[in-house]
C-alpha positions as CSV (number, residue, x, y, z in Angstrom):
1,M,-23.9,45.8,-66.3
2,S,-25.0,44.5,-62.9
3,Y,-25.9,45.6,-59.4
4,T,-27.1,43.9,-56.2
5,N,-30.0,44.6,-53.9
6,P,-31.6,42.5,-51.1
7,M,-33.8,40.6,-53.7
8,G,-30.9,39.4,-55.8
9,H,-28.1,40.3,-58.2
10,Y,-29.4,42.1,-61.3
11,V,-27.6,41.5,-64.6
12,T,-28.0,42.6,-68.2
13,L,-27.1,39.8,-70.6
14,V,-28.2,41.6,-73.8
15,P,-28.6,45.4,-73.6
16,S,-31.0,46.7,-76.2
17,T,-29.3,45.3,-79.3
18,D,-30.2,45.5,-82.9
19,T,-29.4,42.4,-84.8
20,Y,-30.2,41.3,-88.3
21,A,-31.5,38.2,-90.0
22,T,-29.3,35.2,-90.6
23,A,-27.3,36.1,-87.4
24,T,-26.1,33.9,-84.6
25,A,-24.5,35.5,-81.5
26,R,-23.5,34.8,-77.9
27,T,-23.1,37.4,-75.2
28,T,-20.2,37.9,-73.0
29,A,-20.3,35.4,-70.1
30,V,-21.6,36.5,-66.7
31,D,-20.1,35.0,-63.5
32,T,-22.7,33.0,-61.5
33,T,-20.3,31.4,-59.1
34,Y,-22.3,32.7,-56.1
35,S,-25.7,32.2,-57.6
36,T,-27.9,29.1,-57.7
37,E,-31.0,30.3,-59.5
38,G,-32.3,33.0,-61.7
39,V,-35.2,34.6,-63.4
40,F,-34.5,36.0,-66.9
41,M,-36.6,38.4,-69.0
42,L,-36.7,38.7,-72.8
43,E,-38.1,41.6,-74.8
44,A,-37.8,41.2,-78.6
45,V,-39.4,43.1,-81.4
46,Q,-39.2,42.2,-85.1
47,S,-39.3,45.2,-87.5
48,S,-40.4,43.2,-90.6
49,Y,-42.1,39.9,-91.2
50,T,-40.7,37.7,-93.9
51,N,-40.6,34.0,-92.9
52,E,-38.1,34.5,-90.1
53,T,-37.7,32.9,-86.7
54,I,-35.6,33.8,-83.7
55,D,-34.5,31.5,-80.9
56,V,-33.1,32.9,-77.7
57,N,-31.5,30.7,-75.1
58,I,-29.8,30.9,-71.7
59,Q,-26.7,28.8,-71.6
60,T,-24.3,27.5,-69.0
61,Y,-20.6,26.8,-69.5
62,D,-19.1,23.4,-68.7
63,L,-15.5,23.5,-67.6
64,L,-14.9,19.8,-68.3
65,T,-16.0,19.8,-71.9
66,D,-15.1,23.5,-72.5
67,D,-18.5,24.0,-74.2
68,W,-21.8,25.9,-73.7
69,Y,-25.1,24.1,-73.0
70,T,-28.6,25.4,-73.2
71,I,-30.4,25.3,-69.9
72,A,-33.5,27.4,-70.8
73,S,-35.2,28.6,-74.0
74,F,-37.6,31.4,-74.6
75,T,-40.6,30.9,-76.9
76,Q,-39.6,31.0,-80.5
77,M,-40.5,34.3,-82.2
78,T,-42.1,34.0,-85.6
79,D,-44.0,36.1,-88.1
80,A,-47.2,35.3,-86.3
81,D,-45.8,36.9,-83.1
82,P,-43.6,39.9,-84.0
83,A,-43.1,41.0,-80.4
84,I,-42.3,38.9,-77.3
85,R,-42.1,39.8,-73.7
86,E,-41.4,36.7,-71.6
87,A,-39.8,35.6,-68.3
88,I,-38.4,32.2,-67.5
89,R,-37.2,30.8,-64.1
90,I,-34.2,28.6,-63.7
91,P,-34.5,27.1,-60.2
92,Y,-31.0,25.5,-60.2
93,G,-28.0,24.6,-62.3
94,L,-26.6,27.9,-63.4
95,G,-23.0,26.7,-63.1
96,N,-20.1,29.1,-62.9
97,K,-20.9,31.2,-66.0
98,I,-24.0,31.9,-68.1
99,S,-24.6,33.7,-71.4
100,C,-27.4,34.3,-73.8
101,N,-27.3,33.2,-77.4
102,W,-29.7,33.8,-80.3
103,T,-30.1,32.5,-83.8
104,I,-32.2,34.1,-86.5
105,T,-33.1,32.0,-89.5
106,G,-35.0,32.8,-92.7
107,G,-35.6,36.2,-94.2
108,D,-32.7,38.3,-95.4
109,S,-29.9,40.4,-94.0
110,T,-32.0,43.7,-94.0
111,N,-34.6,42.5,-91.5
112,K,-34.0,43.9,-88.0
113,Y,-34.8,42.6,-84.5
114,T,-34.3,44.5,-81.2
115,I,-33.4,42.2,-78.3
116,T,-33.0,42.8,-74.6
117,V,-32.3,40.1,-72.0
118,S,-31.9,40.8,-68.3
119,G,-32.0,38.7,-65.2
120,I,-32.1,38.4,-61.4
121,L,-29.6,36.0,-59.9
122,K,-30.0,34.6,-56.4
């Protein structure tokens, strides 16, 4: 989902999504051909606390290598910090496409996270 206003182009990379421990996922790519910078916001909540971590990254796609590369990372979420609300700015280098990926390690498959990532592209 996305829409545009005078301040920029708003995108939702991860709508409010429930994901479980030991998961790795990447969102559908968002076209950033006409954008040079962005601000991205993460909201994540962990429902249980058993030695898990979650890493959430913003990635860009490289046409030459046909691969995804991390261009920004949010603070790692751990048992000590079961809820995160963070914004990061990427001042340049979005490329033609971006996506969001996350990796959950530790814990077991019954532990749930709720993740939302949105952004403003300029």
